[in-house]
Each structure stands twice: as C-alpha cells, then as structure tokens.
C-alpha distance (Angstrom), angle and dihedral (degrees) to the residues before:
residue distance angle dihedral
M1 . . .
A2 3.76 . .
K3 3.79 117.8 .
A4 3.80 118.3 -89.7
M5 3.79 98.2 -123.5
L6 3.78 120.2 60.4
K7 3.80 114.0 -138.3
G8 3.81 131.4 -176.7
E9 3.80 121.4 -46.7
R10 3.78 92.7 -21.7
G11 3.78 88.3 56.4
K12 3.79 91.7 49.3
E13 3.79 90.5 51.4
C14 3.81 90.3 49.0
A15 3.79 91.6 49.7
D16 3.80 91.7 47.8
S17 3.79 92.9 49.3
S18 3.81 91.0 48.4
W19 3.79 91.1 52.9
Q20 3.78 92.1 46.5
L21 3.80 90.4 54.9
L22 3.81 91.4 48.0
T23 3.81 91.8 52.1
K24 3.80 88.3 56.3
R25 3.81 98.7 44.6
L26 3.84 105.4 35.3
D27 3.77 126.5 73.2
V28 3.81 120.1 -123.1
A29 3.81 94.8 -94.0
G30 3.79 94.2 47.3
L31 3.78 93.3 46.3
A32 3.81 90.6 51.3
K33 3.81 91.0 51.9
V34 3.80 92.5 50.9
A35 3.81 93.0 43.5
A36 3.81 91.0 53.3
L37 3.81 89.5 62.5
G38 3.80 94.3 58.4
N39 3.82 90.4 -157.8
K40 3.80 114.3 142.6
R41 3.81 92.9 -166.8
I42 3.80 90.8 56.4
N43 3.81 89.5 48.6
Q44 3.79 90.1 51.1
F45 3.82 95.0 45.9
L46 3.81 91.7 48.4
A47 3.80 93.2 46.0
E48 3.81 91.7 49.4
A49 3.79 91.5 48.7
I50 3.81 91.8 50.3
E51 3.79 92.6 47.2
L52 3.82 91.6 48.3
C53 3.81 101.7 41.0
N54 3.83 98.2 32.0
P55 3.83 100.7 -151.3
D56 3.79 121.6 -169.8
Q57 3.80 91.0 -128.6
V58 3.81 137.5 11.4
L59 3.80 118.7 -144.7
V60 3.82 118.2 -167.6
Y61 3.80 118.0 -160.7
D62 3.80 130.1 -162.9
D63 3.83 131.6 -166.1
S64 3.80 95.9 -80.8
I65 3.78 123.8 126.8
E66 3.78 87.8 -127.2
D67 3.80 93.4 57.8
A68 3.80 91.6 47.5
A69 3.81 88.9 52.9
R70 3.81 90.3 50.3
I71 3.79 90.5 54.7
R72 3.81 91.8 50.8
A73 3.79 91.5 48.2
K74 3.80 91.7 48.2
A75 3.82 92.1 51.6
M76 3.79 88.9 58.2
A77 3.81 96.1 39.3
D78 3.82 89.5 53.1
G79 3.81 91.3 48.6
E80 3.81 95.0 -118.6
E81 3.81 89.0 118.6
R82 3.79 131.6 26.5
P83 3.81 125.6 -153.1
L84 3.81 118.0 -113.6
A85 3.79 130.4 -151.2
M86 3.81 94.9 -97.0
A87 3.80 110.6 75.2
G88 3.81 113.3 -104.0
N89 3.82 94.4 16.6
T90 3.80 121.2 117.9
V91 3.79 135.9 170.5
H92 3.80 129.5 -137.9
F93 3.80 125.3 -167.8
D94 3.79 120.7 -155.4
G95 3.78 120.0 -143.9
Y96 3.80 115.7 -69.3
I97 3.80 127.1 168.4
N98 3.80 98.3 153.6
S99 3.81 139.9 -35.1
R100 3.81 91.0 -74.3
Q101 3.79 98.8 41.0
N102 3.76 113.2 52.5
D103 3.78 142.9 120.0
Q104 3.79 98.9 -140.2
A105 3.79 104.9 110.3
R106 3.79 141.7 47.1
D107 3.80 110.4 -77.7
K108 3.81 98.5 -132.6
E109 3.79 95.1 173.3
H110 3.79 93.7 57.5
T111 3.81 97.5 37.6
R112 3.78 101.1 99.9
Y113 3.78 140.3 164.2
L114 3.79 117.5 -123.9
V115 3.80 101.0 -135.0
P116 3.82 126.6 -177.0
A117 3.79 113.3 -115.7
E118 3.79 91.6 -116.2
C119 3.83 94.7 51.9
P120 3.85 110.5 114.4
D121 3.84 133.7 -140.1
V122 3.80 101.7 16.5
A123 3.80 97.8 124.9
E124 3.82 91.1 114.2
L125 3.80 92.8 56.0
N126 3.80 125.0 83.8
S127 3.79 93.0 -117.5
I128 3.77 143.4 154.3
E129 3.79 128.5 -158.4
R130 3.78 105.5 -86.8
Q131 3.78 100.9 -123.4
E132 3.79 92.2 44.2
G133 3.80 90.3 50.0
L134 3.79 93.6 47.1
T135 3.79 90.9 51.2
E136 3.82 90.7 51.0
I137 3.80 98.4 45.5
Q138 3.79 93.1 43.8
S139 3.80 89.2 51.7
I140 3.81 90.1 51.8
M141 3.82 93.8 46.0
R142 3.80 97.0 43.2
N143 3.84 106.1 125.5
I144 3.82 89.8 -13.6
M145 3.82 91.6 141.6
A146 3.80 96.2 48.1
G147 3.80 106.9 139.0
K148 3.81 91.3 15.6
E149 3.78 138.8 94.8
M150 3.80 120.7 -109.8
L151 3.81 113.5 -139.9
V152 3.81 119.8 -154.1
R153 3.82 119.1 -161.8
F154 3.81 136.0 173.3
F155 3.82 124.4 -146.6
C156 3.79 142.7 167.5
L157 3.81 126.7 -132.8
G158 3.80 108.0 -144.6
P159 3.81 124.3 7.9
T160 3.79 115.8 -35.6
A161 3.83 121.1 -103.4
S162 3.79 89.2 20.4
P163 3.81 136.6 126.9
F164 3.82 84.5 -119.1
S165 3.83 95.7 55.4
I166 3.81 119.8 121.8
L167 3.79 115.0 -178.5
C168 3.80 121.9 -141.8
V169 3.79 139.8 -168.1
Q170 3.80 116.9 -151.7
I171 3.80 119.6 -165.8
T172 3.80 115.3 -174.5
D173 3.78 142.7 146.4
S174 3.82 91.3 -140.4
A175 3.79 119.3 92.2
Y176 3.82 87.4 -168.0
V177 3.82 90.2 61.3
A178 3.82 91.2 46.3
H179 3.81 91.5 47.6
S180 3.81 92.4 48.4
E181 3.78 91.5 52.1
D182 3.79 90.6 48.7
L183 3.81 88.1 60.0
L184 3.80 95.2 41.1
Y185 3.83 104.0 42.3
R186 3.78 141.1 45.0
P187 3.80 116.9 -106.3
G188 3.80 115.4 -97.5
Y189 3.80 109.0 -176.7
E190 3.81 95.0 93.6
Q191 3.80 90.0 45.4
F192 3.78 88.9 57.5
R193 3.80 92.2 44.1
H194 3.80 93.9 53.6
G195 3.82 95.8 36.4
D196 3.77 131.7 86.2
S197 3.78 116.9 -66.8
D198 3.82 90.0 -118.1
I199 3.82 97.4 43.0
P200 3.84 109.4 151.3
F201 3.79 121.5 -119.4
F202 3.80 144.6 173.9
A203 3.81 113.4 -110.7
M204 3.81 129.1 -151.9
L205 3.81 127.2 -171.2
H206 3.80 116.7 -172.4
S207 3.77 138.1 170.6
A208 3.79 127.2 177.2
G209 3.81 87.1 -149.3
R210 3.78 124.3 -152.6
L211 3.78 113.6 0.9
E212 3.78 133.4 -156.8
N213 3.78 117.4 -175.7
G214 3.79 86.7 -8.4
V215 3.83 93.1 -56.8
S216 3.82 129.9 117.6
I217 3.80 104.7 -115.7
D218 3.82 105.6 -179.0
S219 3.79 95.7 78.3
D220 3.81 90.8 149.8
R221 3.81 86.6 65.0
R222 3.81 95.0 47.1
R223 3.78 110.3 130.8
I224 3.81 135.2 168.1
Y225 3.80 107.8 -170.7
I226 3.80 123.6 179.1
D227 3.80 116.5 -156.1
I228 3.81 104.1 -154.4
V229 3.82 91.3 -172.1
R230 3.80 95.4 60.4
N231 3.83 100.3 24.8
L232 3.80 86.2 -121.4
V233 3.81 128.1 142.3
Y234 3.81 122.5 -156.9
C235 3.81 120.4 -163.2
A236 3.79 125.0 177.9
N237 3.81 136.5 177.4
S238 3.79 99.1 8.6
Q239 3.80 137.2 102.2
Y240 3.81 100.9 -179.2
A241 3.80 107.7 115.4
G242 3.82 94.2 -132.6
N243 3.81 86.9 65.1
T244 3.79 100.4 32.1
V245 3.81 109.7 35.2
G246 3.76 91.3 84.2
L247 3.80 96.8 -170.7
K248 3.81 93.5 65.0
K249 3.82 122.8 61.9
L250 3.81 93.8 -15.2
A251 3.80 91.3 57.5
L252 3.82 88.3 44.4
R253 3.79 88.0 63.0
L254 3.79 90.9 53.3
A255 3.81 91.2 44.4
I256 3.82 92.4 53.5
R257 3.80 89.9 59.3
K258 3.79 92.0 45.0
A259 3.81 91.1 48.2
E260 3.79 92.1 52.1
R261 3.82 91.2 52.1
E262 3.80 93.2 46.9
G263 3.81 101.7 38.5
W264 3.82 104.6 -109.0
L265 3.83 136.8 101.4
A266 3.82 129.6 -103.9
E267 3.80 106.0 -167.3
H268 3.79 144.4 -178.9
M269 3.81 90.8 -126.3
F270 3.79 143.0 128.0
L271 3.81 121.4 -130.4
M272 3.80 123.0 -145.5
G273 3.77 142.6 160.7
V274 3.80 117.1 -124.3
H275 3.79 111.7 -157.0
G276 3.80 115.6 -133.9
P277 3.80 135.9 178.5
A278 3.81 121.8 -41.6
G279 3.80 94.8 13.0
R280 3.80 95.0 -57.5
V281 3.82 117.8 154.4
T282 3.81 120.6 -158.2
Y283 3.79 118.5 -170.0
F284 3.79 124.0 -136.5
S285 3.79 133.8 -176.9
G286 3.78 121.0 -155.3
A287 3.81 138.5 -164.8
Y288 3.81 117.9 -157.4
P289 3.82 128.8 162.1
S290 3.80 116.7 -122.6
A291 3.82 116.4 -64.8
C292 3.81 93.9 15.3
G293 3.82 100.1 107.4
K294 3.80 103.3 -87.1
T295 3.80 99.6 134.6
S296 3.80 95.3 38.0
T297 3.81 89.0 53.6
A298 3.81 95.0 46.8
L299 3.81 92.0 49.5
L300 3.79 98.2 41.9
Q301 3.79 114.8 150.9
K302 3.82 117.0 -105.9
E303 3.81 90.4 24.1
T304 3.80 126.2 83.6
V305 3.78 128.4 -117.1
V306 3.80 125.9 -139.4
G307 3.81 96.5 171.7
D308 3.79 140.0 -20.6
D309 3.80 106.0 -148.6
L310 3.83 123.9 12.7
A311 3.79 132.4 37.2
Y312 3.79 138.1 179.9
I313 3.82 114.6 -151.3
R314 3.81 122.6 -164.2
A315 3.78 135.1 176.6
I316 3.81 106.2 -120.9
D317 3.80 118.2 177.0
G318 3.80 90.2 -19.1
Q319 3.80 94.0 -52.1
A320 3.81 129.0 107.2
R321 3.80 108.0 -122.1
A322 3.79 126.1 -179.9
V323 3.80 140.9 -165.0
N324 3.77 135.2 -167.1
V325 3.80 107.3 -109.7
E326 3.81 89.6 -148.4
R327 3.79 138.5 43.9
G328 3.79 96.8 -149.1
I329 3.80 144.6 42.1
F330 3.81 128.5 -110.3
G331 3.77 95.7 -173.9
I332 3.79 141.2 170.5
I333 3.79 108.4 -106.9
E334 3.82 100.6 -167.3
D335 3.84 111.3 116.1
L336 3.81 91.6 6.0
N337 3.80 104.6 142.1
E338 3.78 142.5 160.2
D339 3.82 95.9 -102.6
D340 3.81 98.7 50.2
D341 3.82 100.6 30.0
P342 3.82 106.8 25.3
V343 3.82 97.2 157.6
L344 3.78 94.9 51.6
F345 3.80 94.3 38.4
R346 3.78 89.3 54.3
A347 3.81 91.4 51.3
L348 3.80 91.9 50.5
N349 3.79 90.1 54.0
T350 3.81 95.7 48.9
V351 3.79 125.8 94.9
D352 3.81 105.9 -99.8
E353 3.80 142.0 92.9
T354 3.82 113.5 -48.4
I355 3.80 130.8 151.1
F356 3.82 113.0 -151.3
N357 3.82 116.6 -159.3
N358 3.80 128.3 -153.7
V359 3.81 96.0 -17.8
L360 3.81 129.3 133.8
I361 3.80 116.7 -91.1
S362 3.79 120.9 -157.1
D363 3.81 124.0 166.2
G364 3.79 88.5 -8.5
K365 3.81 93.8 -58.2
P366 3.83 128.8 114.1
Y367 3.82 122.5 -121.3
W368 3.77 130.5 179.7
N369 3.80 141.4 -179.3
G370 3.79 113.3 -82.1
M371 3.81 96.5 12.8
G372 3.81 91.3 132.9
R373 3.79 94.5 -114.7
T374 3.79 133.1 95.9
L375 3.80 110.3 -92.8
P376 3.82 120.0 -129.6
K377 3.79 118.8 -102.8
Q378 3.80 92.3 -123.1
G379 3.76 142.0 14.5
V380 3.78 144.6 118.9
N381 3.78 123.7 -67.8
Y382 3.82 141.1 156.7
A383 3.84 90.7 -61.3
G384 3.83 96.7 46.9
R385 3.79 125.0 -110.5
W386 3.80 108.6 18.7
R387 3.80 139.6 -164.0
P388 3.84 131.8 164.3
G389 3.81 113.4 -78.1
L390 3.80 94.7 24.4
T391 3.83 113.2 149.1
D392 3.79 134.0 -170.9
C393 3.79 128.0 -123.5
Y394 3.82 90.4 -79.9
G395 3.79 93.0 53.8
E396 3.81 92.6 -107.8
E397 3.79 117.2 144.2
I398 3.78 115.4 -107.8
A399 3.79 102.6 -139.1
A400 3.80 120.2 -144.9
S401 3.80 89.4 -111.5
Y402 3.79 123.1 19.8
R403 3.80 107.8 -90.0
G404 3.78 113.5 -118.3
N405 3.78 97.6 0.9
A406 3.76 107.9 52.2
R407 3.79 99.4 119.6
F408 3.77 149.1 168.3
T409 3.79 133.6 -141.0
L410 3.80 123.8 -154.5
R411 3.80 141.4 141.2
L412 3.79 118.4 -92.2
N413 3.80 92.1 -128.2
R414 3.81 86.2 75.0
L415 3.81 89.0 72.9
K416 3.79 118.9 91.6
N417 3.81 91.8 -144.2
L418 3.81 98.6 52.4
D419 3.81 107.6 143.1
P420 3.83 113.8 -112.3
K421 3.83 89.6 -129.9
A422 3.80 94.6 54.1
E423 3.82 91.6 112.5
E424 3.81 96.8 37.5
P425 3.86 105.3 139.1
A426 3.82 91.6 -146.9
G427 3.82 91.6 50.8
V428 3.78 127.1 -133.1
P429 3.84 124.8 -65.1
L430 3.78 109.0 -103.1
G431 3.81 114.1 -132.8
G432 3.79 98.5 171.3
I433 3.80 145.8 6.4
I434 3.81 121.3 -145.4
F435 3.80 127.8 -158.0
G436 3.80 116.0 -166.4
G437 3.79 133.9 -179.4
R438 3.79 139.4 169.6
D439 3.81 107.8 -98.5
S440 3.80 124.5 159.7
D441 3.79 101.2 -172.9
T442 3.80 115.9 16.3
A443 3.81 122.4 41.4
V444 3.81 124.4 65.6
P445 3.83 119.9 -123.8
V446 3.81 95.2 -100.6
L447 3.80 133.1 5.1
E448 3.81 136.9 169.3
S449 3.80 123.5 -141.2
F450 3.79 123.5 -123.8
D451 3.81 92.2 -121.9
W452 3.83 143.2 -28.2
Q453 3.81 96.2 -73.2
H454 3.81 93.8 45.8
G455 3.81 91.1 49.4
V456 3.79 95.5 45.6
I457 3.82 92.1 50.3
T458 3.81 107.2 33.4
F459 3.83 97.4 32.9
G460 3.82 106.7 26.4
A461 3.80 104.8 27.0
A462 3.83 90.5 39.7
L463 3.81 95.2 50.2
E464 3.80 115.5 140.2
S465 3.78 133.0 177.3
E466 3.79 122.6 -151.1
S467 3.80 117.5 -141.0
T468 3.81 123.6 -128.6
A469 3.79 125.9 -136.5
A470 3.80 92.5 -125.2
T471 3.78 99.3 54.7
H472 3.78 113.8 12.8
G473 3.81 109.2 35.5
A474 3.78 122.2 -109.2
Q475 3.78 112.0 33.0
G476 3.79 119.2 -117.6
V477 3.80 98.3 22.7
R478 3.80 107.9 141.9
K479 3.78 118.6 -141.4
F480 3.80 117.1 -153.5
N481 3.81 106.2 -131.0
P482 3.83 114.3 158.7
M483 3.81 112.6 -153.8
A484 3.85 86.4 -9.0
I485 3.80 85.9 -88.7
L486 3.80 105.4 100.0
D487 3.82 94.6 110.3
F488 3.80 91.1 55.2
L489 3.79 103.5 41.0
S490 3.79 112.5 129.5
I491 3.80 94.6 -179.0
P492 3.82 127.8 51.3
L493 3.79 113.8 -80.9
G494 3.81 92.9 -117.3
R495 3.81 91.6 57.9
Y496 3.79 90.6 46.1
L497 3.82 91.8 53.7
H498 3.82 92.6 46.2
H499 3.79 88.9 52.4
Y500 3.82 93.0 46.9
L501 3.79 92.1 51.2
D502 3.81 92.4 46.9
F503 3.81 93.7 50.3
S504 3.80 91.7 77.5
K505 3.82 90.5 62.4
Q506 3.81 88.2 75.1
L507 3.82 92.4 56.3
D508 3.78 132.3 85.1
R509 3.81 89.0 -153.2
P510 3.81 118.7 8.3
P511 3.82 118.1 -142.3
Q512 3.78 113.0 -91.8
I513 3.79 113.4 -107.5
F514 3.80 124.1 -133.1
A515 3.81 137.7 177.6
T516 3.79 127.3 -147.4
N517 3.80 133.3 -168.5
Y518 3.81 118.6 -173.9
W519 3.80 94.4 175.8
L520 3.81 108.0 68.4
T521 3.83 112.4 138.4
D522 3.79 138.6 -169.2
E523 3.80 125.6 -120.5
R524 3.84 90.5 -80.2
G525 3.81 93.7 51.9
N526 3.81 96.0 -104.7
Y527 3.79 116.0 142.4
L528 3.80 113.9 -108.7
N529 3.81 92.3 -149.4
E530 3.77 135.8 46.2
K531 3.81 120.3 -124.0
C532 3.79 91.9 -110.9
D533 3.83 92.9 57.5
K534 3.81 90.6 84.4
A535 3.81 86.9 77.3
V536 3.80 88.3 66.4
W537 3.79 94.4 47.4
L538 3.81 89.6 54.1
K539 3.79 92.7 50.6
W540 3.81 90.2 50.4
M541 3.80 91.0 51.1
E542 3.80 90.1 50.1
L543 3.79 91.2 53.9
R544 3.80 91.8 47.4
V545 3.81 92.3 53.5
H546 3.81 87.7 59.3
G547 3.80 95.6 41.0
E548 3.80 92.9 -117.0
C549 3.80 98.0 135.3
T550 3.78 134.8 33.2
A551 3.79 127.4 -125.7
V552 3.80 143.5 -151.9
R553 3.80 113.6 -104.7
G554 3.80 105.8 -133.5
P555 3.81 129.8 175.3
T556 3.82 93.1 -95.8
G557 3.81 100.5 37.1
F558 3.80 144.4 -59.8
L559 3.83 114.7 -35.2
P560 3.82 125.1 -158.0
R561 3.80 117.4 -104.1
Y562 3.77 116.9 -117.6
D563 3.82 96.6 -121.7
D564 3.80 92.3 53.8
L565 3.80 92.9 51.0
A566 3.81 93.1 44.8
N567 3.81 89.7 54.5
L568 3.79 92.2 47.0
F569 3.81 93.4 49.3
H570 3.81 88.2 56.2
Q571 3.80 94.2 44.6
V572 3.81 98.7 42.7
L573 3.80 105.3 29.5
D574 3.80 102.6 15.5
K575 3.81 92.7 -128.5
D576 3.78 138.2 116.1
Y577 3.79 122.3 -102.1
S578 3.79 116.7 -161.2
R579 3.79 130.8 -149.5
Q580 3.80 87.7 -120.9
Q581 3.81 91.2 58.0
Y582 3.79 90.4 47.3
A583 3.80 93.6 48.9
R584 3.81 92.9 50.6
Q585 3.79 96.4 43.8
F586 3.79 97.8 44.7
A587 3.79 99.8 36.6
I588 3.80 113.3 131.7
R589 3.80 105.4 -118.6
I590 3.79 97.2 -156.6
S591 3.81 102.8 -176.9
Q592 3.79 91.5 49.3
N593 3.81 91.8 48.1
L594 3.78 90.8 50.1
S595 3.80 90.4 49.9
K596 3.79 90.3 51.7
I597 3.80 92.2 51.8
K598 3.79 89.6 51.0
R599 3.83 91.2 51.7
I600 3.80 93.4 47.7
V601 3.80 93.9 47.4
E602 3.82 90.1 50.3
H603 3.80 89.7 53.3
Y604 3.77 92.7 51.4
R605 3.81 94.6 43.1
G606 3.80 87.0 62.6
L607 3.81 93.1 57.1
T608 3.78 132.5 72.5
G609 3.79 129.0 -129.1
I610 3.81 95.4 25.4
P611 3.84 112.3 155.7
Q612 3.80 111.5 -106.0
I613 3.80 89.6 -129.8
V614 3.82 88.4 71.2
F615 3.80 90.2 66.1
S616 3.80 96.4 38.0
L617 3.82 94.8 51.6
L618 3.79 92.6 45.8
E619 3.81 89.4 49.0
D620 3.81 91.0 50.2
Q621 3.79 89.1 51.8
R622 3.79 91.8 48.8
K623 3.81 90.5 53.7
R624 3.81 92.5 49.7
L625 3.80 90.3 51.6
I626 3.81 92.8 49.2
D627 3.81 91.5 48.4
L628 3.81 90.8 52.1
Q629 3.80 90.9 45.5
K630 3.80 90.2 56.0
Q631 3.79 91.1 50.1
R632 3.82 102.2 40.3
G633 3.80 110.7 12.1
D634 3.79 132.8 -111.8
M635 3.83 99.7 -52.3
V636 3.80 113.4 44.1
S637 3.79 124.1 -172.0
P638 3.82 115.1 -140.6
L639 3.81 85.8 -130.0
D640 3.82 87.2 67.9
I641 3.81 95.2 52.4
L642 3.79 112.9 93.8
C-alpha cells in the first residue's frame, strides 16, 4: 500500500493516481460526493480499498435522509436484516453453526495492533509487527469484495462542530454495519465537506467475506488488525458488530492513543445527570465491567442520560467536561425487563427504528431471555427454527436468544429521560467519576475517595469484577479490569495510569471519585441491597460533590453517615432504612480488603512501567486497615468509627 502521508512530488503522483482510479470505479454521483470533500487522504484511502478489495460497485453515501433510507432498504434486500411486525423494527442474526463455531462475540485472539518493529514497550498488547501484519491482512482481503458492493460512509465521534469531534470514514460491504452506525453515530459528511482539506480522521475497512445463507463462513481467516501508524482498522470475515462496527471499541483503541498524545481521556464510561435539590443537575461518568450495573445506572429513572458506554473527557478552562462519543445504544438485551429497566423497555416497545440482534422471533415479534414475559414455544432465532429443549450437535442447549450477546441498537433520542445537554458541543461539566464492580464480600455499596490520586489508584486501577456461575463459569472468580478498559487498551497500562494521574493537573478542581458495589451478599448469598437502592447512592454522591453532607472517614475512603442515607431513602424511595441495614452494608470487611490489596499488588508487580504511587497508596491503605483491625477487630461497623 502507498504511504499514508503525501509528500512532495511523490505525494502529488500518489494523489493523482488515486483520483484517476476513483474516476474509473465510481459513478457520477459518488465521484461528485468524494470530490466535494477535497481531501487527498480520503481519496487515497478509498482508492487503496478499491484496489485491494476489488468490489463490483462503489456506493458513496452522504448525510441525507434519502441515503440513510437507502442503507436501511439495502440491509433488508440483502437479507442481513428482516422486517418485524412493529414498524421500523428489524432483526439481524450473526453467524451461528453450533456452540463452538459462531460469530457472536469479539475475537480477542485475532484483534491485534500493527506495531512498527522499532516501537518500544508494547509487550502487554496483543500485537504483530506492522509489515508482517499488513502483508497478512492484505492477503486475506485481496479481492474479498469481488461480486459485492462497497459502501462508503462518513461519521463523527462526539458531537459535531465540537472540540471533541473526531471524524471517521467507514468502508464496508455490509449494509447492516452501515445501518448500525447510522443509528449509533452522528453524521460526518458535512463536517468533512466544510472542514480543512487535510483534516485528520480514523479509517475503517471491513468485509464480511464469503457468505453462505447470509453468514460469514471463513472464521479461520477472521482478523481485526489495528494500524496505529495510520489510525486505520482492518476487519475481515466477521459480521458481529463488536468486530465490525469500527467506530465503537475499535475506534476507542485509536482514541486512547490520541488522547494520551493530546492530554485528554478516552474512556469506557457512561455519562448521566443526577438531579439534586432546587433543580440542580450534577453530571457523573462511570466505568463498570460487563454485567456490573453500568447500563441500569446510566438509564436510571428520574435521572437523565447523556450516554451509556463511551465518553471523551477534556480539560476546558480548568474544568473537566465530557461528551458521549455516540448518539445511540448497542446494548445487551438479556434480562432487560419492564420492572428493572422501564425507560429502555418502553423504548423497545414503541414504533420506531430498532435493530434486534440474535433474539427469538415469533409472529414477527422479538423475545429474549429474562424479558419478564412467557416465551413462545417456537419461532426463528440465530440457529434457525427453534423450540424449547433444542440442542446443537455438541449437546449444548440452544437458548431462545443468544446468551450474552443478544442485543438491540437504537438512537438515544428514543429515551424519555435523554438529558437536554446530550448534544452540547462543549460537553457537560463533570462533577464526579464512578467506578463499579461486582463484589460479593468486600466493597461497601458506595464510597468516596480521599482525593484524585487515591480514587484513581484504589478505586479505578484496583477495579475487579466477580464472575457468576450462570454466565461466566466458576462463581466468585475475580477478573482484574482497571477502569473497565483493559480489553481495549492500546498503550501499556503503566502509561495509561501515568496519563490518568497527570490529567488532574490541568484542572482547577478535579471531579470527585466514587466507587459503587451493588452485589454485596450475606453469608447465605442473599443480596444486602435491592436493585433500586442505587438511586439513593447517586443522590448521596450528588450531595457530596457540593459539600452538602458530611461523611465518615474510613480506612478505604469516605463512608456515608446513617442519618443522611435514612433521609435519602425516605425522599427517593419512600421506604425506611434501619441502622441494622446500614451497619451490615457499610461494615469494613478488613480481611477481605487486605486480600484484595494483595491481589492487586501482585498484578502490578508483574507489569513494567507502573507508577510508584500505585504501590505506595495501596501500602498506605493496607496499613490503615491493619491499624483499624487491631483496634476494632475484623468486621468494623461504620457506627463504631469516630
């Protein structure tokens, strides 16, 4: 492939040859759309993609309503989506042959960074030498679109015309991918057209590869390669959105590197407004590993949502401000029901544009596991015709909807509680950051850090998620997942933590940092809190940001006082909250906390480049816990801490 940056006469020749190829392969309308952008790098990227993938036709789309409608129609005409009974609803099934051969999850093994041979400290990353990787992926993608149509789309990460905006070009042969991105991201064609001729962008090139019955069949040649030199993602032989929707977690990887260079944060976080006294709204971001309560927190009733998954955070005039990278939700639908998620459930049952993924369809209606309604006795799902008790060739049960990755895609403006500042170009002021994990026996329900460094290290960098027997194998296994971003890190963890700690130096007052844990249990395994209690924890955090209630200084952070929580339980949930409940839920479990510190330190001892402050702050916390243990015993009620 030609080099990314055009220089001197060689660059001029490259640009001219790119344009010559485009004039031969694009129709009049498509050529006019590309010409209007006046961007030589786009011309080069498109020409290279055409030359490599060799499509029969190239279709270029702009931001118009008409082009969006053409994409939707094509997804159904090609069989990638099927219309459902409710107007605007469609269903897409990812590839499934059996429980051991499917295309319904991120392919971590084959998601690799293309790293130049001279690039240092990348041992932690799943990488391949750049030239070797380029040779492999280009071999796989050579003529991969023969007989197909190449679709070219333009999008914007973050609000348009914003200091947060990152423009993107997606090339794909999947109308489903293009349709999904139309729901999830802001349009970018006009941004390119009115921007500088050399405006930078992220680039994504995807092909579903050979299909049989609408399914990618060359799974052994599935590759997701990320070229960190060109900010270019290649994806071949996959349909699953986690691999193919390039603007989501693949672009997050590119954004993390860009953020480190430029001094801001690209995070795997929700954004929400928590409503306080006298109409005040305080904005929080939050990082939670999968199945720890992230979406249910972001979409909580009586609060407002800005975004449920990805956030960019910048220091602007000494203040941390944040935007939602996306404008839609690509969410897990399993266990989503009317009682626990009323806002989202209502949106999914309203006439409008929704893509359902890998659910059960019966009489043109979608059904999924845990929806709170009786499932039909037959229908069509990701495996074909379905009935209860059906198994595959390995004897594995074929669930009504695919466990873990049955999903939905819709725009956030479908939600009744969308925050009015969700599209604010300058972002929302960030009052607090929340880190939450699944923990049955150690962490209290809500806790505030002593300061930015303490919160970043002992809450964020020490984040763990405990597996459940039903969904993740052996129960109680804790997965180390700092900032809930480990799977997507494109720089070594030590560099990431250095950068996170340094970010606060740009701020007059850093956001306060909190930790939540919705999963604490008693000795019999019963949860000590109800699902709705998170509404109280959020209100307490909002008051703390504004200094409107005091707290108990414990060894691991600031704990709520009983009287404050009792008042909030009455105000928010209209229910009593006893001292006994408080004492059990917020007891300091010292042995468990000490065990956690030992685990976290062992993780970090095995890595290079970790900031020394990680070890010193964890050691300070260990000493505080031991001192309290000597004074009060192994289980200490917050009522006994002065």
